[in-house]
C-alpha positions, 0 to 999 in steps of 0.5 A: 616337773620331774622326768618321771612326771614329764614322761607321764604327761607326754604319754597321757597326752599322746594316748588321750583318745585311745585311753578314752575309748578304753575307759568307755569300754571298761565302764558299762551302765549295767555294771558288767565285768569281764569274766574271761578275755584272752589276748588275741594275735595274728597268724591263726589258721584258715577255716571254711564251712566249719564250726569251732567249739571253744571252752570258756572257764568263767572266773565269777558268777553272773547272768546275761553274758555277752560274747565278743568276737574278734577280727581285730588281726584279720585282713578280710571281713569275717562272715559268721553264720551262727553262734551258740553258747551252752553249758559244757557237759564233757569235752565237746558235749553240751548239756541238753537243753542248755543251748542259747542262740547268740545274736548281734543287734538281734541278728543270728548272723553277722560280718565283722570287718577286718580290724574290728570286734563285735559284742553280742546281745546279752544271752538270757542265762546264768553262769556259775563261778568256775563253770565251763561254757561251750561257745560254738561259732559257725564260719560258713565262708572261707576265712583268711588267717584267724585272729587267735590265741595260740596257747590256750592250754584248753581244748577247742573242737573243730567240726566236719563240714556244716553248722554244728553249733547246736549239737549236743553230742560230739559226733560231728567234732572230728578234730581238736586244737589247743588254741582259741579262734576269734573268741576274745571275751565274755562279760556278764552282770556279776552276782557278787564280784566287785571288779575285774583284775587283769593279770597282764604278762607273758607265758608264765601268766598264760599258763605255759606247762600247766595241764590242758583244761585244768585251769591251774594258771596263777590267775585261775588260782587267784580267782579261787583264792579271792572267792574263798576269802569272801571277796570275789573278783573277776580275774582275766588272764591277759598273758601271751607266750613270748610277749615283751614289754618294749618290742614286737616278737618276730613270731607274730602269734606271740604278739605286739609289744606290751606298750602297744597292746596294753590299752586294748588287752588291759585297760579296755576290759569291762570293769577293770579296776586293777592290773597286775603286771608281770612282764620283762623276762623276754625283753631280758632274753632278747636283750634289745631296746626299742631302738635296737641297741643293748637292753639296759635296766633303764630301758625296761623301767622306762617301759614300765613307766609308760604303762603306769602312766597309761593305767593311771590316766585311765583311772586304773590301779597297776600293781608291779610284779617282780621278774622271776629268776631264770638262771640268767647270765651275769649281765642279764641277771644284773639287769633283772636285779636292778629292775626288780629293785626299782619295782620294789622301792620306787613307789611308781606302782600302786603296790608290788607282788614280789614274785621273785622272792616268792618263787626263788630257790632259797639256796640259789636265789638266781634259780626257780625253787625246785618244788615249783619248777615245771622242768624248764627252769622258768615256768612254774608247775601247778604248785608254783602257780598256786604259790604265785597266787598266794604271793598276792596280798589280797588287800591290793585288790579293793 
């Protein structure tokens, strides 16, 4: 048995129970697909007697959506007094007559234990591809620190006191944030989509420096490209700003390591058949491995091998994305090049998207191509995000 195969066997054996749970969650008798499912972390604000109205941008068309609420990172039970889903008319305004009360085991209220999530009953409505829904959650009691997704690059609306979940207008919504709170997923019965693709990564995948509410992240662009090609797939953005492959980030809202969150955030997604993995630049910046020593290319490759083994054990294909240029110092650049060479040539992944080649400046391949640069040298602008989506060979997504 080779070292690579031994590693895969060890990982498969030690994660069997978790993967089995994830595989069960990812397979639904009704053929459901996740259309939207941000990665959630600890560290959000507190709420009390307030309604949170959040925007969900559906990547596919379908019917009978279900809402997932998460208290996964909470430390106390979460009391939910009302949940409503409606079609967005504009900002916090709902289209009149489009409201649907969301129930959980036929109850309009629920309490979610700390460390748990709850999936709603199907909501009797249809959803169009690219349509925006408003999900309004009334929290009648004081909460602890929220389970949240800090950098939504979308607008969330906070009400004054009381239950305003079924308001058509925006008059009672008095504040706005750019985070999602407690809302961790929407799945539905697809109209034509084939499966779910999970884009798993860091702030680049999360959409950092893209315009708020414009849906110009590369996973958004990929979903539109697949639909235009007549091969629609749900595309879930599991990007998390600052996230690393090997180690947890000191800023708690940037999440536990990819190794720890991969089962839940990728393999547990409804209908997932393929994961596109592009993560590692923050490991290069941190320059430390899991033991606290200096990061080497072998360390990062070892992390990828563990993720590959977990995906394959769950019956999920995993596509490797090369790490994009970032004007790294010479030692970190050498590590990046070694890792990218391995991604391209090892055959360990089920396919490769060469984001490095697609996004590099032809005159200086250690830097981001200027037309794609949002201004910080690392994160692409809208043009760059489209170039990333265009770099994905659609034949990799059956």
